[in-house]
N, C-alpha and C positions, 0 to 999 in steps of 0.2 A: 615581626621580622619572621619570613618563611623561609624554610630549610628545606631541600630536596636532595636526598644524596643517591649517587648510584657509583659501583665500583669503586669506593672512597672516595669518590671527589664529589663537591659539593657545589649548588648552586643555590646563592640567597639573594632574598628581595629587602633591601633596605629604604627608609627615608631620610636621608641623608646628604650631607654636601660633599660632592666627589672630590673635590680638590684636597679635603682633609682627613682622606682616609690612607691609612698605612697597608700599600697593598704594592707588589712587584710594577705594575702598569695599570695607569687610569687611559680610560676610551674620551679622546676629544671629539664631539659632534662637530666636524670640520667642514668648512667650506673648501671649494677645489682648489684656490690659491693659497691655502692653508696660512692666513692671516688671522691671528687671534683675536678678533673681535669682543661680539656680545657673547652672553649665555655663560655655558659650560667653557666655550674658549678664553670668553673675559675673564671669566675667574681662573684659568689657567692661568692667564697673563699674567694677573694682579698679582696672585699667590706663589708663580714660579718663576717670576723675574723675566730679563730680557732674553737669557739663554736660550728657550724655548722658539723663540721666535725666531731667533737668528738661524738655528737648524731649518725652521720649516722652511725660513725662505732660500735656502741652499738646494731645498728638496722639490720644491712646489713649484708649477700647480700640478694635481694629479686629479684623476677622473672621479667622478661618481659612482661608489662603490667600492672604491680602493683605500688601500690605509697606507699608513705610512709611520715610521718609528723615529721618536726622537728621544733623546734623556728629557728629566723630567725638572731641571732646574733646581729650585729652592723646594720645591715639592716632597712631601713622606715619600712618593712612590719612585721608584726608580727609573721608570719611562713613562712617557705619553705615544700612545697610537692614535694618531690622527686618522679617524676615518670619515671618511665623506660619504653623507646619506641622501637621499632624493629631497629634490623641493617638491612639494604634492601637487600635479596636475604637470607635471613634465613629461609624465608617459614611463609606462614600465617599474614606477616606484616599488612594489613591492618586491621584485629581482633586487633592484639596486640596495634595498635596505639590508636583504639577506646576505648580497653581498660585502657590505660594508663590514658588517657584523663578522662573518666568513674569513674575511681577507683580515681583519683585527685577530682573530682566532687563531690564524694560520701564523700571523707573527707572531703571538703568543707563545704557540708549540715550537715554531723553530728554534725562538730566543729561549725555552725551558723555564717561561716564565710561571711560578706558581700560584699568583695571584693576579687577578685581573678584575676592573670595575668597570660596566658601561652604565652610562646614560641612558634616558631614553632618546634614542638618535633621532633626527628631523622632526620632532614633535613642539619644538618652540617655534623660531622664527619661519621654518619651513615648513610646518602646518600640516605633516603629516599627522592623521587620526591615532591618537594613544590609544585607545581600544583594539587597532590592527597591528600598531606597533607592539604591543604587548604579547599578541596571538605570535607576531612573529619573530620577537626577540626570545620569547621562551622557547619555542619551538625549535629555534637554531641552536639556541644553547644548550637546552637538554640534550638533543641527537650528539652535539658535539662532545659534550662530556661522556657520553655512553661509548663513542670511538677513538678518544684520543687519551693521550696518558698526560699533557700537558694542555691548559692548564689545571691544576687541581681544584682549583676554588674561583668562580664566578661569582661575580656581583651586581645586581641591577641596582643602581644607585637611585632612586626615584626623588625627584625634589617636588616635594610637597605630599600633602594628606591625600589629595586627589589622585595625585600619578601615580603614588602607594596603591590606592584601594582599587584603581583600574587594574595593577600588575596582578595584585593580590587575588582579585575575582577571577582572573584569566587563567592564573597559574592551580588555582583550588578546580576549575573546571575541566584542565587537562591532565591536570591526575583524579579526577573522576572516570574519565576516558581510557586515560592509561595508567594506574597506579604504580607505585613506585613505593620506596619510603620517603615518606614526607613528615616533617615536625615544625608545628607553629608553635614558637618559641612564646606568643602572647599568651594562647589559650594551655600550652605545655600538653597539648593531646595528639596521640601520634593516627596519621590516618592508614586503614587498612591496607595492605600489599596486593 
């Protein structure tokens, strides 16, 4: 696990199953129709039960880059924030991905959510390159933590060793460029400020 702290707020990278996390909110890598199909959305449907899809049906569709809030059904989390990321090749993907992340964080701030977990949005069936996704997600979440009181804790929950490694390498590179207080709990060493 990698951890970065600023103003008492934290960003962590973990390799885990997002639907199993005990956090205030998890982010669903959603489609515009808010239909809980495969990937993260499918896991949310399987573990959270039908109530989440019923709420999505009342809200959707929403545009790429937007986010919507529902309850979390039977999940440990209290809320699911459904963020619609871009399909790679549709145009303006980086801006749309940034907007999906920011709109999710704005919902978390408005609800005073303390802890939120994101998957690697759009890197599955939408084929957004995971390296560029890691750069965008880490940059946006780090900047947001510096400037906002909520959420207090952001988790980037990667599924699988390869995804975790890509995000961890980007994390290390970003901290060399702009060092803050960082801690790699696997190695138990501190990065210089």
